[in-house]
KEKOLGU-611258 format. One record per residue: x, y, z of N, C-alpha, C, CB in turn; residue in one letter. Coordinates in steps of 0.1 Angstrom, whole numbers, padded with zeros to 4 digits, always signed. Each point is the difference from the previous one (the first is absolute). Glycine has a CB too. Layout:
N
XYZXYZXYZXYZA;...
***
This chain:
109
+0044+0013-0331-0007+0010+0008+0008+0005+0012-0021-0012-0006A;+0031+0004+0010+0008+0004+0012+0007+0014-0002+0003-0024+0005A;+0002+0026-0017+0006+0013-0002-0010+0012+0000+0017-0011-0014P;-0029+0008+0010-0010+0011+0001-0004+0003+0015-0009-0008-0022L;+0009-0003+0030-0003+0002+0014+0012+0008+0007-0014-0021+0001Y;+0026+0017-0005+0012+0008+0005-0001+0014-0004+0014-0021-0001R;-0017+0024-0011-0001+0014-0005-0011+0007+0008+0008-0007-0023A;-0019+0001+0025-0011+0006+0008+0005+0003+0014-0017-0011-0014A;+0025+0002+0020+0005+0002+0014+0010+0012+0000-0004-0025+0005A;+0012+0026-0015+0010+0011+0000-0007+0013-0001+0016-0015-0011I;-0026+0016+0002-0007+0013-0002-0008+0003+0013-0002-0004-0025V;-0004-0006+0031-0008+0002+0012+0009+0005+0011-0015-0018-0007D;+0027+0015+0007+0009+0005+0011+0008+0012-0003+0002-0023+0007N;-0005+0030-0018+0007+0012-0004-0005+0011+0009+0003-0008-0024L;+0006+0017+0028-0004+0012+0007-0009+0009-0010+0021+0000+0015P;-0030+0008-0009-0010+0007-0008+0006+0008-0011-0014+0001+0020S;+0026+0006-0018+0006+0008-0011+0005-0009-0011+0007+0017+0017E;-0002-0029-0014+0004-0009-0011-0012-0006-0007+0021-0005+0013H;-0031+0002-0006-0012-0005-0006-0006+0011-0010-0005-0015+0020R;+0005+0027-0016-0004+0011-0009+0008+0000-0012-0008+0014+0019A;+0021-0015-0018+0009+0000-0012-0003-0013-0008+0018+0013+0013R;-0020-0024-0007-0004-0012-0008-0013+0002-0008+0012-0014+0018F;-0022+0020-0011-0012+0003-0007+0002+0009-0012-0013-0003+0022T;+0022+0013-0020+0003+0009-0011+0007-0007-0012+0002+0019+0017K;+0006-0029-0013+0007-0008-0011-0011-0008-0007+0021-0001+0014M;-0030-0005-0007-0011-0007-0006-0008+0008-0010-0001-0014+0020L;-0001+0027-0016-0008+0009-0009+0007+0003-0013-0009+0010+0021Q;+0022-0011-0021+0008+0002-0011+0001-0011-0010+0013+0015+0014E;-0018-0027-0010+0001-0012-0009-0011+0001-0011+0008-0014+0020L;-0005+0010-0032-0010-0001-0010-0012-0009+0005+0017+0004-0018P;-0029-0001+0014-0011-0007+0005+0001-0015-0003-0014+0020-0003A;+0018-0024-0009+0001-0014-0003+0010-0007+0009-0006+0005-0024D;+0017+0001+0027+0010-0006+0009-0006-0001+0014+0019+0009-0013I;-0026+0001+0018-0006+0000+0014-0009-0011+0001+0002+0025+0001L;-0011-0027-0011-0010-0011+0002+0006-0014-0002-0017+0017-0009V;+0026-0018-0001+0005-0013-0003+0011-0005+0010-0004+0005-0024A;+0011+0004+0029+0011-0004+0010-0003+0002+0014+0015+0006-0018R;-0025+0002+0021-0003+0003+0014-0014-0004+0004+0016+0018-0001C;-0026-0012-0005-0014-0002+0004-0004-0015-0001-0005+0024-0007V;+0005-0029-0005-0005-0014-0002+0008-0010+0008-0006+0007-0023R;+0019-0007+0024+0007-0010+0008-0004+0001+0015+0019+0001-0016P;-0021+0012+0021-0003+0001+0014-0015-0004+0003+0016+0019+0002M;-0025-0016-0012-0014-0004+0002+0000-0016-0001-0008+0022-0011R;+0015-0028+0002+0000-0014-0001+0006-0007+0013+0002+0002-0025E;+0009+0005+0030+0006-0006+0013-0010+0001+0011+0022+0008-0008A;-0030+0002+0009-0010+0001+0010-0011-0011-0002+0005+0025+0002L;-0009-0027-0014-0010-0010-0003+0006-0014+0004-0009+0014-0019E;+0022-0017+0017+0005-0012+0003+0000-0002+0015+0015+0001-0020R;-0012+0009+0028+0000-0001+0015-0014-0004+0004+0018+0018+0002V;-0029-0011-0007-0013-0003+0004-0005-0013-0005-0004+0024+0001F;+0008-0028-0013-0004-0014-0005+0005-0010+0009+0000+0008-0023K;+0012-0007+0028+0006-0009+0009-0007+0000+0014+0022+0003-0011L;-0026+0009+0016-0007+0000+0012-0014-0006-0001+0012+0021+0005L;-0019-0018-0017-0013-0005-0002+0000-0016-0002-0007+0022-0010F;+0018-0027+0006+0001-0014-0002+0004-0007+0013+0007+0004-0024A;-0005+0003+0034+0003-0006+0013+0015+0000+0003-0021-0014-0002G;+0029+0019-0006+0014+0001+0002+0004+0011+0009+0004-0010-0022G;+0008+0010+0025+0005+0011+0009+0007+0010-0009+0003-0015+0020S;-0004+0028-0017+0006+0010-0007+0006+0011+0009-0016-0005-0019S;+0025+0012+0014+0006+0011+0008-0009+0012+0000+0023-0009-0005D;-0030+0012+0016-0009+0011+0000+0007+0013-0001-0015-0014+0014H;+0027+0015-0008+0008+0012-0001+0003+0003-0014+0010-0004+0023V;-0006-0006-0031+0003+0002-0014-0012+0005-0008+0017-0018+0001A;-0029+0013+0002-0012+0004-0006-0003+0015+0003-0009-0024+0001A;+0011+0028+0011-0002+0014+0004+0010+0009-0008-0009-0007+0023I;+0021+0002-0023+0010+0008-0007-0003+0002-0015+0017-0008+0017Q;-0021-0003-0023-0004+0000-0014-0012+0010-0002+0008-0024-0004V;-0018+0024+0013-0011+0009-0001+0005+0014+0001-0015-0017+0010V;+0024+0020-0001+0005+0013+0001+0008+0005-0012+0001-0004+0025R;+0007-0005-0031+0007+0003-0012-0010+0003-0011+0020-0014+0007L;-0030+0006-0008-0011+0002-0011-0006+0014+0003-0004-0025-0002L;+0002+0029+0014-0005+0013+0003+0009+0011-0005-0011-0010+0020G;+0024+0008-0018+0010+0010-0004+0000+0000-0016+0014-0004+0021T;-0015-0007-0027-0001+0000-0015-0012+0007-0004+0012-0022-0001L;-0023+0020+0008-0013+0006-0004+0001+0015+0002-0012-0020+0007R;+0018+0025+0004+0002+0014+0002+0008+0007-0011-0001-0004+0024D;+0012-0003-0028+0009+0005-0011-0008+0000-0013+0020-0009+0011A;-0028-0001-0013-0008+0000-0012-0011+0011+0000+0004-0025-0002N;-0010+0027+0013-0011+0010+0001+0006+0014-0003-0013-0014+0017E;+0025+0017-0012+0007+0012-0003+0002+0001-0015+0011+0001+0023D;-0007-0012-0030+0003+0000-0014-0013+0003-0008+0019-0016+0004N;-0030+0009+0001-0013+0002-0007-0005+0014+0001-0005-0024+0006R;+0008+0031+0005-0004+0014+0001+0007+0009-0011-0004-0003+0025K;+0016-0002-0029+0008+0007-0010-0002-0006-0014+0017+0006+0017Q;-0028-0014-0019-0003-0006-0013+0007-0012-0004-0004+0023-0006G;+0011-0029+0016+0008-0013-0003-0006-0011+0009+0021+0013-0007G;-0012-0022+0010-0003-0011+0009-0007-0011-0007-0002+0016+0018G;-0002-0026-0010-0007-0012-0005-0014+0000+0005+0022-0013-0001V;-0030+0005-0005-0014-0001+0004-0001-0006+0015-0007-0004-0024S;-0002+0010+0032-0001-0005+0013-0004-0015+0000-0007+0023+0008P;+0001-0028-0018-0004-0014-0001+0012-0010+0001-0019+0007-0014S;+0031-0002+0012+0012-0008+0001+0003-0004+0015+0010+0012-0020E;-0016-0004+0029+0002-0003+0014-0011-0009+0005+0011+0022+0003F;-0021-0024-0011-0012-0008+0005+0003-0015-0002-0015+0019-0007Y;+0011-0026+0018+0001-0015-0001-0014-0006+0002+0024+0001+0010S;-0030-0006-0020-0013-0007+0001+0000-0011+0011-0004+0005-0024P;+0015-0012+0024+0001-0011+0010-0001+0005+0014+0015-0012-0015F;-0007+0023+0018+0000+0005+0014-0013+0007+0003+0024+0003-0001L;-0030+0004-0008-0013+0007+0002-0011-0010+0003+0007+0018-0015S;-0007-0029+0008-0010-0010+0002+0002-0007+0013-0001-0004-0025E;+0013+0000+0028+0003-0008+0012-0001+0008+0013+0015-0014-0014R;-0011+0027+0013-0001+0008+0012-0013+0008+0001+0025+0002-0002L;-0034-0004-0007-0013+0007+0000+0001+0015-0002-0007-0018+0016G;+0017+0023-0023+0002+0014-0002-0012+0006-0008+0025-0003+0001I;-0029-0005-0011-0011+0005-0009-0013+0003+0009+0010-0013-0020E;-0012+0004+0030-0012+0002+0008+0002+0013+0009-0004-0025+0000E;+0016+0028+0004+0002+0012+0008-0003+0013-0008+0017-0013+0013L;-0015+0012-0026-0002+0012-0009-0015+0003-0001+0021-0005-0012R;-0030-0004+0015-0015+0002-0002-0005+0008+0011-0002-0021-0013R;
***
């Protein structure tokens, strides 16, 4: 998981023009690569951070924020792809664990 946190930190610190280029590069990835190599690992890394926190352990809050931001960038790239008829299902970004633990489902009502 450490390399994923480092990747999220690097992307989080990119200047806006470089982040835009990074998002464009993500949009060019085939959907199966985007989901298997980017979305799922980042979603799972975020789940690990929160599982540790909920179990009473300590976790790097900054890393969690950076992973959330990177997931947001991945989602933005995916939404642009979906508008053009590609991309992956939005359900790939969904985490039942996080929704349940953070009460997100209750906020939707």
